N, C-alpha and C positions, 0 to 999 in steps of 0.2 A: 389881340396882341399875343405874341408867342412868349412862353416862359423860358427861363434861362436853360432848362434842361430839355426842351422840346426839339426833337429832330424830325426831319421830313425828307421824303424822297426828292431827289433833285428835280426830276421832270415835273412833279406835282408843284414844287415851290416855284418853278418857272411858269407853269400854267396859271397858278394862282395870281401871278403878277401880270397876266395878260400877254405873255410872250407869244404863246401859240397853244394849240391843243397838246395834250400829253404825247400823242404820237409824233407830232411835228417837233416837240421839244426833244424827244429821243433822237430824232434825225439831226437836230442842231448839235446835240452832244457828240454823236458819232462823227459829225463833220468837223469836230474840233473847234467849235465856235464858243465853247463855254469854258470859263476858268474858275477855279476854286483856289483862293489865296495865292493868285498869281500863276498857278499851274494849270495848263490845259488838261482837261479830262475828256476821255472818249468812251469810258466804260459805263454801261447802262446799269441801273439799279443802285447807284450811289446814294447814300443817305448823308444829309448835311445838317449842321446846326447853324441856322442863320444868325444867331446871336453871337457866335464865336468864329464863324467862317465868312469870308467875303466871296460872293458869287457874282461873276461878271458875264455878260453876253454882249459880244462885239463892243467891249469897252464900257458898257452901261452897267453900273453896280445896282443890284437888286437889294433894296433895304427891307429889313425884317418887320417893318411896321404893318399893322393890320391893313388889309386891302378891301375897299368897298367894291362889292360886285356890281357890275353894270350889265344890263340886258337891253338890246335894241332890236327892232324889226324894221328892215329896210326893203322898200320895193325898188329893186335895182333896175336901172335902165340898161339898155344895150350899150356896149362900148366901155362899161365899167368892169374892172377886174377884181377878183377876190384874192388878194395877196397882201402880205405885210412887207414885201420887199421894198426897202426904202429907195432903191435905185429905179423902181418902176416908173416909166415916163407917162403911162396912161393913168387916168383917174381911177383911184382905188375905192372900193366900197367903204373902207374905214374912214376915208377922207370926207365922205358924204355925211357922216355923223357930226353935227356941229356943236354938240354938247361939250362945253369947256371942261366939264368934270369927268369926261369919259375915260381918261387915262389910257393905258395900253389895251386895246381891244383887238379882236380878230374875228373872222367869219367862222360860223359853225358849218363846216362843209363848204362846198363851192358851187357857184353857178358859172358856167363858161361865159366868156365875154359877150357872145351874141344872144344869150338867153336873158329874158326879162323876168322879174318876179321877186318873190320873197326870199330874204336871207336874214338869218339871225346873227347878230354880232354880240360878243360878250367878252368880259375879262375873267370869267369863271371857267377855269380849265376842267374841273370835274363835270360841270353842267354840259360843256361842249362835248366832252368825250362821251357822255351818256347819250346825248341827243343825236349825235351824228353816227354812232356806232351802228353798222348795218344789221346787227343781230337783235337790237333792242326795239325795233318795230315802230319808230316814229315815222309815220307815213308822210310822203310828199306827193302833192297832186299837181298835175300840169295840164294846161290846155295846149293841144298839139294840132297844128295844121300841116298836112302833108300833100304833096303834089300827086294828083290822080285819085282814082276811086279804089280804096283799099279793099281787098277781098277777105272773105270769112276765114279762109285757110290761114292767111297770115295772122289775122287777129287771134285765132285759136292757139297758134304756136307762141305768139308773144305772151298771151295769158298764161300758158303752161310753163314758160321759161325756155330759154335757148342758151346755147353755148357761145360765149364770146372769147376773146383771146385771154382774158383774165378769169375765166371760169364760167360756170352756169349761172344765169340770172335766176332770181327767186320767183319769177313770174310777175304779172302785173294785172291790176284791175283796169279794164279798158271799156269805156262807154262810148258808143258812136253817137255823136251829136248830129252829124250831117255827112252824107256821102253824095258826091256827084262826079262825073267824068273829069272835071277840072281839079277838084281838091276834096279832101276829107278832113272833117274836124272831129277830134277825139278828146276825151278826158281820160288821162292815164294816172293811176296811183301806184306808187312804188313804196316798198318798205326797206329798201337798201340804197346804197349810194355809190355804185360803181361810176367811174369817171365817164362823163358824157353818155350815160347809159341810154337815155331816151333816143338820142340821135343814132347811136350805134345799133340799137335793137331794130329800129325801122330800116336803117341802111342795110342791115343783114339780109333783108328781103327785097332790097331795091327801091325802097320808098324814101324819097327825099323830104326831110323836115324843112318847111319853109317859114314856120313860126313856132316858137316855143316859149311858154310863159308859166312860171310856177305860181299857183294861186293859193296854195294851202300847205302848211306845215303842221301836222297834228291837228289841233283845234284852231290854229291861227289862220285867218284868211286875209286876203287883200282888200276886203270890203272897207271902203272909206279911206284907204291909203293909196294916194295917187303915185304913179311911177315917178321916181326921183325923190320921194318923200320918206321920212322915217318917223318912228315914235318909240318911246320907251315902253318896254313890256311891263305889265302889271305883275305884282307878286303872285296873284292867283294864276296868271297865265304861265309863269315860270314853274309854279308848283304842279300845274296840270301836265306840262311836258315831262317833268320829272316822274310823275306818277305813271304816265304812259310807258316811258322807257323802263322804269323799275318793275312795272307789272309784267312787261314782256320778258325781262331778265329773270324774274321769279318763275314764270311759266317754263322758261327754258331749263332752269335749274331743277324744277320738279320733274319735267320730262326726262332730263338726263338721269335723275335718280331712279325713275321708274325703269328706264332702259337698263341701267346697271343692275337693278333688282331682278328684272326678268332674265338678264344674262346670267346672273349669279344663281338664280333658281333653276334655270335650265341646266347649268353646269352641275349643280348639286343633284338634280334628277338623273342626269346621265351617269354621274359617279355612283349614285345609289343603285341604279339598274345594273351597272357593271359589277358592283360589289355583290349584289344578289345573285347574278349569274355565276360569279366566282364561288360564292358560298354553296350554290346548288351543285356545282361540279365537285366540290370537296365532299358534300354529303353523299353524292352518288358513288364517288371513289371509295369512301369509307364503308358504305353499305356493301359494296362489292367485296371488299376485303373481309367484312364480317361474314358474308355468305360463304366464302371459301372456308373459313374457320369452322362454321357450323357443319358443313358437309364433311370435313375431316373428322369432327366429333362423332358422327354416325358411323 
């Protein structure tokens, strides 16, 4: 429960109520779908006091009561979409969670309509932001079937990373399970979440994906979870996902600190060398003048 004096960033307050991830909440704000005390707000970074201000999203008032966090794992069938758009005519992933106490939940990242496999759903905005952030290293593993017999040159490039329209991929771990002239079966592990990345990467080299299934997210697998079924995540499973993401974030911060230190040290070395050269020139110049004086004395 919030205290009377507690304030919170608007996007976090929305995410904590299961509206969407923080990133998507920012989009809702800039799209003019959020009101504070009856006034539309579009500015990011706003801080609100839920106990004194009324926050509305599309006419729905968010109450400042404490929110119980929910975490689910769904083995999504093909034809189901990952969206919270209430006007969507197709079956949504959130509609498949039949828990009456789920409240407002949303998917952590997305699987496209044609892809089968694991999707996490939650009402915890911080958790969602952490797990789906491409920099924090929560891996996703897919079983991929492509048309034709893929060659080693294509595999090497996919493993190393390639350029797509939205930037360079971070590369992938690719294991070949089977190759034949008719089709190839692969296991692909990614640590980022570009839109439709698996399909786009293989299409970049002319390989058509005919089947795509996500079988693993971090330490979570689809073992024992049939397609179309879901289960609640255990507390230990949620904690493990947090630990993986937080560990990757800490490694990034340490690495960034070392790079800054190296850059600063190199700059200091260059400045020191420049100062030494300047001092040397001054010494030589002074010695020359001193020599002239001594010669005059003789």
